[in-house]
C-alpha positions in Angstrom: 188.2 9.2 28.7 185.5 11.4 30.3 186.2 14.1 27.7 185.8 11.5 25.0 182.5 10.3 26.4 181.3 13.9 26.8 182.3 14.6 23.2 180.4 11.5 22.1 177.3 12.6 24.0 177.5 16.1 22.5 177.9 14.6 19.0 175.0 12.3 19.7 172.8 15.2 20.9 173.9 17.3 18.0 173.0 14.4 15.7 169.6 14.1 17.3 168.9 17.8 17.3 170.2 18.1 13.7 168.0 15.2 12.7 165.0 16.6 14.4 165.7 20.0 12.8 166.1 18.4 9.4 162.9 16.4 10.0 161.0 19.5 11.0 162.5 21.4 8.0 161.6 18.5 5.7 158.0 18.4 7.1 157.8 22.2 6.7 159.0 22.1 3.1 156.7 19.2 2.3 153.7 20.9 3.9 154.7 24.2 2.3 154.9 22.7 -1.2 151.8 20.7 -0.6 149.9 23.8 0.5 151.3 25.7 -2.4 150.2 23.1 -5.0 146.9 22.7 -3.2 146.4 26.5 -3.5 147.2 26.4 -7.2 144.7 23.6 -7.7 142.1 25.4 -5.7 142.7 28.5 -7.9 142.5 26.4 -11.1 139.2 24.8 -9.9 137.8 28.2 -8.9 138.7 29.6 -12.4 137.0 26.6 -14.0 133.8 27.2 -12.0 133.9 30.8 -12.9 134.2 29.8 -16.6 131.2 27.6 -16.3 129.3 30.5 -14.7 130.3 32.8 -17.6 129.2 30.1 -20.1 125.9 29.9 -18.3 125.4 33.6 -18.6 125.9 33.5 -22.4 123.6 30.4 -22.8 120.9 32.0 -20.7 120.9 35.3 -22.7 118.7 34.2 -25.6 116.2 32.5 -23.3 115.9 35.5 -20.9 115.8 38.2 -23.6 113.6 35.9 -25.8 110.9 36.0 -23.1 111.0 39.8 -23.2 111.0 39.9 -27.0 108.0 37.6 -27.0 105.8 40.1 -25.2 106.3 42.5 -28.2 106.2 39.9 -31.0 103.2 38.0 -29.7 100.8 40.9 -29.4 97.5 41.6 -31.2 98.3 45.3 -31.7 101.7 44.5 -33.2 100.2 42.0 -35.5 97.5 44.4 -36.6 99.9 47.3 -37.3 102.7 45.3 -39.1 100.8 42.7 -41.1 98.9 43.7 -44.2 98.9 47.5 -44.3 101.7 48.4 -42.0 101.5 51.5 -39.7 105.1 53.0 -39.6 104.2 55.6 -37.0 102.8 53.0 -34.6 105.7 50.6 -35.2 108.3 53.3 -34.4 106.4 54.5 -31.3 105.2 51.2 -29.8 107.7 48.7 -31.0 111.1 50.1 -31.8 111.2 53.0 -29.2 110.0 50.6 -26.5 112.4 47.8 -27.4 115.3 50.3 -27.0 114.0 52.1 -23.9 112.9 49.0 -21.9 115.1 46.2 -23.2 118.2 48.0 -24.5 118.0 46.8 -28.1 120.2 49.0 -30.4 119.1 48.0 -33.9 115.5 47.0 -34.6 113.6 46.3 -37.8 110.3 45.0 -39.0 110.4 43.1 -42.3 108.1 41.1 -44.4 108.3 37.3 -44.5 110.1 37.7 -47.9 112.8 39.9 -46.4 111.6 43.4 -47.4 112.2 46.0 -44.7 109.1 47.8 -43.5 110.6 50.0 -40.8 114.1 50.3 -39.3 115.5 52.1 -36.2 118.7 52.5 -34.3 118.5 53.4 -30.6 114.7 53.7 -31.0 115.0 56.4 -33.8 114.0 55.8 -37.4 116.9 55.5 -39.8 117.2 54.9 -43.5 117.0 51.2 -44.5 120.5 51.3 -46.1 122.1 51.9 -42.6 121.0 48.4 -41.7 122.6 46.5 -44.6 124.7 44.5 -42.2 121.6 43.6 -40.3 120.1 42.2 -43.5 123.2 40.0 -44.0 122.6 38.3 -40.6 118.8 38.3 -40.9 118.8 36.6 -44.3 120.1 33.3 -42.9 117.8 33.7 -39.8 114.8 34.4 -42.0 115.4 31.1 -43.9 115.6 29.4 -40.5 112.3 31.0 -39.4 110.8 29.8 -42.7 111.9 26.2 -42.1 110.6 26.3 -38.6 107.2 27.6 -39.6 106.8 25.3 -42.6 108.1 22.1 -41.0 107.6 22.8 -37.3 110.9 21.2 -36.6 114.1 22.2 -34.7 116.6 23.0 -37.5 120.1 24.4 -37.8 123.0 25.3 -35.4 122.3 27.9 -32.7 118.6 28.1 -33.3 115.9 27.8 -30.7 112.3 26.8 -31.5 110.1 28.0 -28.7 106.4 27.1 -28.8 104.7 29.6 -26.5 101.1 29.0 -27.7 100.2 25.7 -29.3 96.4 25.8 -29.6 96.1 24.9 -33.3 96.1 28.6 -34.4 99.2 30.7 -33.4 102.7 29.3 -33.1 105.5 31.6 -31.9 108.8 30.9 -33.5 112.2 32.6 -32.8 115.8 32.1 -33.9 118.8 33.8 -32.4 122.5 34.2 -33.2 125.6 35.5 -31.4 127.2 37.8 -34.0 129.2 41.0 -34.5 127.3 44.2 -34.8 129.2 47.4 -35.5 132.4 45.8 -34.3 130.7 44.7 -31.0 129.6 41.2 -30.0 125.8 41.2 -30.0 122.7 39.0 -29.6 120.7 38.9 -32.8 117.1 37.7 -32.6 114.3 37.3 -35.1 110.7 36.3 -34.3 107.4 36.0 -36.1 104.9 38.6 -35.2 101.7 36.9 -34.2 98.5 37.7 -32.3 98.2 36.7 -28.7 94.8 35.2 -29.5 92.6 34.6 -32.4 93.3 33.2 -35.9 96.1 34.5 -38.1 95.3 32.3 -41.1 94.3 35.3 -43.2 98.0 36.2 -43.4 99.9 33.1 -44.5 103.3 34.8 -44.1 103.5 36.7 -40.8 105.8 39.7 -40.5 109.2 39.4 -38.7 110.6 41.4 -35.8 114.4 41.7 -35.8 116.3 43.0 -32.8 120.0 43.4 -31.9 121.1 43.6 -28.3 124.8 44.8 -28.0 126.7 42.8 -25.4 128.7 45.8 -24.2 131.2 45.8 -21.4 128.7 47.4 -19.0 126.1 44.7 -19.9 128.5 41.8 -19.4 129.8 43.3 -16.1 126.3 43.5 -14.7 125.6 40.0 -15.9 128.7 38.8 -14.2 127.8 40.6 -10.9 124.6 38.6 -10.8 126.6 35.4 -10.6 129.5 36.7 -8.5 131.9 37.2 -11.4 134.0 40.4 -10.9 134.8 42.8 -13.8 133.5 40.6 -16.6 134.3 42.4 -19.9 135.6 41.9 -23.4 139.4 41.7 -23.9 140.8 44.7 -25.7 142.8 44.5 -28.9 146.3 43.5 -28.2 145.5 42.4 -24.7 146.9 39.0 -23.5 144.2 37.3 -21.5 145.2 35.4 -18.4 143.7 32.1 -17.1 140.3 33.7 -16.4 139.1 33.9 -19.9 136.5 32.4 -22.2 136.5 32.5 -26.1 133.0 33.3 -27.3 132.0 31.7 -30.6 129.2 32.4 -33.1 126.7 29.9 -34.2 129.1 29.1 -37.1 132.0 28.5 -34.8 133.8 31.8 -35.5 135.4 33.5 -32.5 133.5 36.7 -31.8 135.7 37.8 -28.8 137.2 36.8 -25.6 135.6 37.4 -22.2 138.0 38.1 -19.3 137.3 38.8 -15.6 139.1 39.3 -12.3 139.5 35.8 -11.1 138.6 35.0 -7.5 141.6 33.0 -6.2 140.8 31.5 -2.8 144.0 29.4 -2.8 146.3 32.4 -3.4 144.4 34.4 -0.8 144.9 31.5 1.7 148.7 31.5 0.9 149.0 35.2 1.4 147.3 35.1 4.8 149.5 32.2 5.9 152.9 33.6 4.7 154.1 34.7 8.1 153.2 31.3 9.5 155.4 29.6 7.0 158.3 31.8 7.9 158.1 30.5 11.4 157.2 27.0 10.3 159.5 25.2 12.8 157.6 26.6 15.8 154.1 27.2 14.3 153.6 24.1 12.1 150.5 23.0 14.0 149.1 26.5 14.0 149.6 26.8 10.3 147.9 23.5 9.7 144.9 24.8 11.8 144.8 28.0 9.8 144.9 26.1 6.5 142.2 23.7 7.7 140.1 26.7 8.8 140.4 28.4 5.4 139.8 25.1 3.6 136.6 24.6 5.7 135.4 28.1 4.7 136.2 27.5 1.1 134.3 24.2 1.1 131.3 25.9 2.7 131.5 28.6 0.0 131.6 25.9 -2.7 128.6 24.2 -1.2 126.7 27.4 -1.2 127.7 28.1 -4.8 126.7 24.6 -5.8 123.3 24.9 -4.1 122.7 28.2 -5.7 123.7 26.9 -9.2 121.4 23.9 -8.7 118.5 26.1 -7.7 119.0 28.4 -10.8 119.1 25.3 -13.0 116.0 23.6 -11.6 113.6 26.3 -10.4 111.9 29.3 -11.9 113.6 32.4 -10.5 110.4 34.5 -10.3 108.0 32.0 -8.7 110.3 29.5 -7.0 108.6 26.4 -8.3 110.1 23.8 -10.7 111.0 24.9 -14.2 110.6 23.1 -17.6 113.9 21.1 -17.1 112.7 19.5 -13.9 109.2 19.0 -15.2 110.4 17.1 -18.3 112.8 15.0 -16.3 110.0 14.0 -13.8 107.8 13.0 -16.7 110.7 11.0 -18.4 111.3 9.1 -15.1 107.7 8.0 -15.0 107.8 6.5 -18.5 111.2 4.8 -18.0 109.9 3.3 -14.8 112.3 4.9 -12.3 109.6 7.1 -10.8 107.9 4.1 -9.4 104.3 5.3 -9.9 101.3 3.5 -11.5 99.8 6.5 -13.3 100.6 10.1 -14.2 98.2 12.9 -14.9 99.4 15.9 -17.0 97.5 19.2 -16.4 98.4 21.8 -19.0 97.5 25.2 -17.5 97.3 28.6 -19.3 96.3 31.8 -17.6 93.4 33.5 -19.4 94.1 37.0 -20.7 97.1 37.5 -18.5 98.5 40.0 -20.9 95.7 42.4 -20.1 96.8 42.3 -16.4 100.3 43.3 -17.4 99.1 46.0 -19.8 96.6 47.6 -17.5 98.3 47.1 -14.1 102.0 46.8 -15.0 104.5 44.0 -15.0 105.2 44.3 -11.3 101.5 43.5 -10.5 101.7 40.7 -13.1 104.7 39.2 -11.4 102.8 39.2 -8.0 99.9 37.4 -9.7 102.3 34.8 -11.2 103.9 34.2 -7.8 100.5 33.8 -6.0 99.1 31.4 -8.6 102.3 29.3 -8.5 102.0 29.0 -4.7 98.3 28.0 -5.1 99.2 25.4 -7.7 102.0 24.0 -5.5 99.7 23.8 -2.4 96.7 22.5 -4.3 98.5 19.9 -6.3 99.4 17.8 -3.2 102.5 16.1 -1.9 102.7 13.4 -4.7 102.6 16.0 -7.4 104.9 18.5 -9.2 103.9 22.0 -10.1 106.0 23.9 -12.7 106.2 27.1 -14.6 107.0 26.3 -18.2 107.3 30.0 -19.3 105.4 33.2 -19.4 101.8 32.5 -18.2 102.1 28.8 -19.0 102.0 26.3 -16.0 101.7 22.6 -15.7 101.1 20.0 -13.0 102.2 16.3 -12.9 100.1 14.3 -10.4 100.9 10.6 -9.7 98.7 7.7 -8.8 95.4 9.3 -9.9 92.7 7.7 -12.0 90.7 9.7 -14.6 88.0 10.9 -12.2 90.6 12.0 -9.5 92.7 13.8 -12.1 89.6 15.7 -13.4 88.6 16.6 -9.9 92.1 17.9 -9.1 92.0 20.1 -12.2 88.6 21.5 -11.1 90.0 22.4 -7.7 93.0 24.1 -9.2 90.7 26.1 -11.5 88.8 27.3 -8.5 91.9 28.1 -6.5 93.4 30.2 -9.4 90.1 32.1 -9.7 90.3 33.4 -6.1 91.2 37.1 -6.1 94.8 38.0 -5.7 95.6 40.8 -3.2 98.7 42.7 -4.3 101.2 44.5 -2.1 99.7 47.9 -3.1 96.3 46.8 -1.9 94.7 46.1 -5.2 92.5 43.1 -5.8 93.3 41.3 -9.1 91.1 38.5 -10.6 92.6 35.9 -12.8 91.4 32.6 -14.3 92.9 29.6 -16.0 92.1 27.0 -18.7 93.2 23.5 -17.9 93.6 20.5 -20.2 94.1 17.0 -18.6 95.4 13.7 -19.9 96.4 10.6 -17.9 98.8 7.8 -18.6 98.6 4.9 -19.0 95.0 5.1 -20.1 95.3 8.0 -22.6 99.0 8.0 -23.5 101.9 5.6 -23.6 104.7 8.1 -24.0 105.7 11.5 -22.7 105.2 13.1 -26.1 101.6 11.7 -26.4 100.7 12.7 -22.9 101.7 16.3 -23.4 100.1 16.4 -26.9 96.8 15.2 -25.6 96.8 17.5 -22.6 97.4 20.3 -25.1 94.5 19.1 -27.3 92.2 19.2 -24.3 93.5 22.7 -23.4 92.7 23.8 -26.9 89.1 22.5 -26.5 88.8 24.5 -23.3 90.0 27.7 -25.0 87.7 27.1 -27.9 84.8 26.5 -25.6 85.0 29.7 -23.6 88.0 29.3 -21.2 88.2 29.3 -17.4 87.3 25.6 -16.8 89.1 22.2 -16.9 88.5 19.4 -19.4 89.6 15.8 -19.6 91.0 14.5 -23.0 88.7 12.4 -25.1 89.6 10.5 -28.3 87.0 12.6 -30.3 89.1 15.7 -29.5 92.1 14.2 -31.3 90.0 13.5 -34.3 88.9 17.1 -34.4 92.5 18.2 -34.0 93.7 16.1 -36.9 90.8 17.4 -39.0 91.9 20.9 -38.3 95.5 20.1 -39.2 94.3 18.5 -42.5 92.2 21.6 -43.2 95.2 23.9 -42.7 97.4 21.8 -45.0 94.7 21.8 -47.7 
């Protein structure tokens, strides 16, 4: 009887221990599979974020390189030596050689508005026009797009970008771009009108065109990926089977130009690899494994938060000056007009730096960048807490100031003019003097929509430039009449 009872207790203990063992094993298996699938999901999300970053690189290329191309296309000397009687020697030495040396453009050309080649170069060296026949195939469509933009002043066509850099009633800079294939290599094709930085260009009704091709080589894409934390970004080779970390790149017409691949950062797989020994001893170390997983998840979440904060900064702020960019500026203005900003009035201050190109030309772009940073800081400090200062591009700034009447807005513009005119002390000890022209318009008294507010501030800015520059001026209705008269005169 005793032996039967002992056997029953042993069986009972065995059942309990076996049950606990199976329970622990089941928990370990569930946790193991849960962690495994969680790691797979983390990897998938990481690859998705990396794909978004790669897409952002491609989308930002035309804008970033377009700003550099603008400094060559919107240049008095370039306009003088390409329009009318072209100077081939000057074009080769000052346009094509510099575009290759400083910006890396492989193929460059200057052509007439009707499509006739004036000068052509590859790698900064003059070549026979016939070597750029393929360039002509791409440029023909772009040239018609430029024509539509200049004639109609409207955004037209797939993959085009209409950038108005100077809109003072005289010179309007237009550019179109394409992602295309050049010599078997994906490349960024750009065409821009060559216009003077200042002064009238009405004597030449059809401005010359600057064409430039930037090859998107593996080295170029790898460096672009490094800037966003993407490792080994490159083009997939012929016959290569891309993995999950891939992105098909399409042309403006929807044709696939190539596939970008990169070495995917897989935080989930890294976590599994670090925890492998813990899962082998899951029965005894289940809690420890959970702590390790929680620790890695915490680190991963913090990394995601930093990446998100960085991405939001790049999307909303100018990288050089640190102040708001055009996207945030337009959104702020739209919120006022749809009523979500909660302000009674909004003043638009359109600000252009006077003769800033001369600072870049005489003192260098590094000094010019220091001047832009200092002026941006002065605008931000001088605009006040209920205002938004932004850099819209190049030497073009703007300020939105809420709850000001006409007199207060004009006074603010005057103070900002004086602040900008203060000398700028650069890091190398030089003293640089700059000035600005400011046009002011205030809603609701002078505009009922965002478009009208910007337009009337630009009209006032034109009056400042036409009147000698370096001061601020409030919009008046007579200015709009003069602007319309000028437009009618140009049409006639």
